[in-house]
N, C-alpha and C positions, 0 to 999 in steps of 0.2 A: 504493499499499501505505500502512495505517496508520500503520506502525511505520519507515517509510522515512527514512533520516536524510539530511541536505544539508549540505555543509561551509559553514564561516564565509566563505570566499572566494567558494562559489558564490551564498550569500546576496546579498553584495553584489552581484555581478556581473548575479543576477535582479533586483533591485528598485532597485538605482542609489542605495541609502543606502550613506554613510561609514562606516568603523570608528567614527570618533565618535560618530555617531548612533546607531549600534547599542547601544553603552556606554553611552550617555546615557540613553536607553530600557531599558537593565537598572537603572543605578541609580535610576530613577525607580518602577520595579517594573512598568513596562509589559511587560517581556518576563522571564518570570520565570527564576530563576535556574537552576530544573531542568529547565530545555531546553538550558542549558549543558552539553553531553555532551563530555567530556574523552577522546578514544581515541588510544592509541599507533600510529603509522604507520609506515611506512618513512624518512619525513623527519621525524621528532619526535612531539612531541606536538602534536594539532590537536583543533579544536573544532567540534563537529558540534551539528546542531538536527533535533528533530521537524520533518521538511519541510512537511506540510501546516500544522501549527500555526504556524510561525514565518512562512510565507510570507503566511500569512490574517490573522496580527496585524499584520504589516508593512502590509498591503493596507490594513486597518481606520486604523491610526494616520494614513498618507498622506491617506485619504479623510476624517477627522475634524480633522485638524490646523489647518484653515482655520476652522475655527468653534469649537472649542474648546481650552481651554489644555491643557497637559501634566498639570497637577493635575487637572483635569475629566475627561481621560481614563483616569488612573488607577483615580478613582472607577468610572468604567464599566466598562473592559476588564482590570483588575488583580484576580484572584481573592482576593489577600491583601486587598484594601482593605476595611476594616471595614465592615460594616452593621449592628452589633451598636447595640441598642437603639432600632430602627426597627420599625415595624409596618405591616403594610396590609392592606387589605380583598382578600377572595379574588379575586385578579385572574384569573378564569377566563377571561377574553377575552384575556389576553395572550398575544401569539405562542408565548412559549416555553413558557406554561404549558398553555395549549389548554382548551377546552370538556369533553374528557374529564375533566379534573379536577373537574366537577361531581359525580361518582360517588364523589370519595374525599375530599370535605371533612368535617372533624371539627368544626367550629366556626363560628360564623357571620362573625366578624371577629376582627382583632388577630392576624393571620399574621406570622412572623417572616422575614426575608429566606431563612434556612435551610428552614423550613416550605414557602416557594414553590418552593424548589427541589426539595424531596422532592415535592410535588405535581406539579411539572414533569416529574420522571423517572416518576412512575406514570402519568402522562397520555400520555408517550410508549411508555411498555411497552403501553398499550391500542391506542394506534396501530399498534404494531408487530404486534398479534395476540393479544397477552395476555389473559388473562382479568380481570374487576376483583379477584377474590380473589387473583392472583399480583401486580397492580398494587398491592393495599393492602398486602402482604407488603413490598413494596420500600420504598414508602411509610414503613412503620412502622420497618424497620431504619436507613433514611436519618435517621429522626427521632431515633432511640434514638443515633446514632453522628455528631452534627452537628460534630465535630472536622474530620470529612473534609470538611464543606461550607464551614467556617471556612478551612481550610488544603487545597485540592482539587487543589493540583500532583502530577501523576502519578497520582491517584486513579481508579478506575473500580468500578463496581457489576456483578456480571453476575448476572441473573436466570436461574435453571435448573431443571431436575427431574430427577429419580431415580426409574428403575422398580424397584420392589419388589416379590418375590413373597413371600408368605406365605401357609401352608396352601391352595394352589391359587388364591389371590386376589390379582390384582397391582392396585398403586396406583402412580399417579405423585405424588411428595412432591415439591411445590416448595421451594427454597430461595435465598438471596440468599448471594453470595462479595463482601464488599468490602474492599479493599485497595489498597495503592500498584502500580502497575503492576511486573511481569507479574502479571496477576491469570489463574489458571488455575482448571479444575475437574478432577475425575477423570476417567478415560476411560469410565466406567459412566454419568455424568451426561450429560445435553443442555443446551446455552444455549440460553434462549429470548430473551434480550434482554440487550445490554452497553451501560452508559451511560458515556460520559466524562463525570468529574464536572466536570474543570476547564471544558471546555467548555460543558455545561448551567449551571454559574455564571455565565459570561460571558455565555450568551445571556438569563438571568434578568434581569441587571446592565441590559444593552441594551435590553431590553423596558421595565423599570421607566424609565429613562430617558427612552423615548419616549412616556410617558405623563404624565411629571411637567412 
């Protein structure tokens, strides 16, 4: 389950890392502060993590630590690590962006990192079965709200549609809900595609690192 939590004790047991390593990676920014979920239990206050995210991140760190320094890993893995001031060609061949993004380009070059992430989200929506127009809506919303891409911790975008009946005519109106988790839509609407922005930012960073 995407929202399943795992205790700190279980994380240490499952991964074989130490308490010290876990908190060192937290201080460096490799493990976001937002992933440390504090809950009251019968034994007192305990720390939990989103299970899929924390186990994936620790696996990535362990697989990369022989080739890269902690600072290099921060640049690749930490969503908060700055990419401001850099621009790229429209990397439609990047795994995280995908060739579907070719349909969504709005300029020939000079894409910022946030714009690449927006393209990746639109491309992902098309691969999930969405139309070009709904994918373009998602891209446009993300471009207008870049603060979520600069700090994506716990953020998600839901592409949805709502059926409206007016004077005997039914139309489906697409819309995007962009917020920090939990992100919900009303019961009369249908979700088309959901984007975990934190994970998408990470994938685009890793893809750029592979071609640099």
